[in-house]
Structures are given as structure tokens and as C-alpha cells.
C-alpha positions in Angstrom: 1.9 0.0 -3.3 2.3 -0.7 -7.0 2.3 -4.1 -8.6 3.7 -4.3 -12.1 4.1 -7.4 -14.4 6.9 -7.5 -17.0 7.6 -10.4 -19.4 10.1 -11.8 -16.9 9.0 -10.9 -13.4 6.4 -9.3 -11.2 7.5 -6.2 -9.4 5.9 -5.0 -6.2 6.9 -1.5 -5.1 6.3 -0.4 -1.5 7.1 2.8 0.4 10.5 2.9 2.0 8.8 3.1 5.4 7.8 -0.6 5.2 9.5 -2.8 7.8 11.8 -4.9 5.6 12.4 -7.6 8.2 8.6 -8.3 8.6 8.2 -8.1 4.8 11.0 -10.7 4.3 9.3 -13.0 6.8 6.0 -12.6 5.0 7.6 -13.4 1.6 9.5 -16.4 3.0 6.2 -17.7 4.5 4.3 -17.2 1.2 7.1 -18.9 -0.8 7.1 -21.9 1.6 3.4 -22.2 1.6 3.1 -22.0 -2.2 5.8 -24.6 -2.7 4.4 -27.0 0.0 0.8 -26.7 -1.1 -0.8 -29.6 -2.9 -4.0 -27.6 -3.6 -5.3 -27.5 -7.2 -6.1 -24.2 -8.9 -9.8 -25.1 -8.7 -9.5 -25.4 -4.8 -7.6 -22.1 -4.6 -10.3 -20.4 -6.7 -13.1 -21.9 -4.5 -11.3 -20.7 -1.3 -11.0 -17.2 -2.8 -14.7 -17.1 -3.6 -15.6 -18.2 0.0 -13.3 -15.5 1.5 -14.7 -12.8 -0.7 -18.3 -13.9 0.1 -17.6 -13.8 3.9 -15.9 -10.4 3.6 -18.9 -9.0 1.7 -21.4 -10.5 4.2 -19.6 -8.8 7.1 -19.4 -5.5 5.3 -23.1 -5.6 4.3 -24.2 -5.9 8.0 -22.6 -2.5 8.7 
């Protein structure tokens, strides 16, 4: 996977073997969620920190 930002768009390149139907459903869901969200950027940042912290704690136990 490769993510590239240009002045006008963000381009995500995936291998041709990716299931396009499932990918389209994921993109549709993310688009809907982002447009329906009333979360502030600060709330999103806090959630990201919590998720990363939880991930690290699980990995550290291993």
C-alpha cells in the first residue's frame, strides 16, 4: 500500500488483489462516519492517543 498526497488529492494505491467490493464498502462507511461525526479535532486526537496506548499495553505484555 502506498499513500501519496498531491496539492489536490490524496492517492491510496493498493495491490490489484484487493477485494474492490469490500474496499468500496469501507470507503462508503468512512465517508458516512466522517460526515455524520460531530466530534472535534481535539476529541479525535484524544481517542487516537487512547487507542495507541491500549495497543502498546497489549503488545508490551507479550
